[in-house]
N, C-alpha and C positions, 0 to 999 in steps of 0.2 A: 867497689862495682864501680866505670867513669859514667857519668851522665851525659850519654851523647846530644844534648839540647845544650848543655855547658859548650859543650868543649867547640861545636856549631856557633854560637854567639862567641866566644872566645876570638873565634877564626873570624867571623865576619866581621868585628869589628878591627880587627889588625887588618884585613885587608880594604877596608873601609875608608880606614885613615890612611891608606895610599893613595887612595881616588876619591875625586871630590864629587862621581854622581852616587846614583842610588846602585843599591848593589845587591841582587837575590839568591838565598843560599836557601837549596833545596833540605830538608834533614828526612831523613831513615831509619825505620825499625834496625835490630839485627839482622831480621829473615831478610832482607829488601825490601821490605814495603815502603812507599811512601808518609813522612808521617808528617808533612806537614813543609812550608816555607818562614825564610825572615826574611824582611829588606829592609834593609840598611841605608841608610841617608848618609852619604859621607862626608854632604856638605853642615851637615845640624848637627849627625852622631845620633840620631833618632830611631831605635828599634822597632818594626811590627811584627809580632808571630802571628801565624796563621794556621788551620790546621786545612787538610787535604779541601778542606770542601770550600776555602775562602770565608770559613770564618774566622772571626777576628779572637787570638787566645789570650794577645797583652801589646805589651809596648814596653819600653824602656827607652834607657838615657845611656850613651857613654862622655863622656871627660878627658882630654886630651891627653889629663892624665895616665887614664891607662884604667879609671875604674869604670864600672858597671850595673845600673839600677833597673831592676827588670819588676813588672809590677802587672796585676790581674787587668781587665777590662774594668773593672769599677775600683780602680786605685789600692788595691789592696796589693803590699810588697811581695812579690813572689822569692828573692835573692837580689846580694849584692859580694861585690868583691872588685879586684882588683888582678889586671893585668899586670904579668911582670913584664917590666923594659930591659932583666937580662936578660942579651940572645942566648940560645942552648948551646950545649959543646953537641 
């Protein structure tokens, strides 16, 4: 099963790299309920994750090479990966 938060983060990072301002993306559950939102700073590549009540769930960092690292508020790593730089056909 596809992790929707990972897809949202990947999409947000791609979009944020295209602009140099903050980008907000709302995330939703499969049934359409809003689950929170992401704020990506296009200039620095910093990712902030929040729930529907604006409680901070974690943060992350992107690099120009496409690498993403995400962490909980206390600093525990929750994931990492690399965005594909190859265009889809």
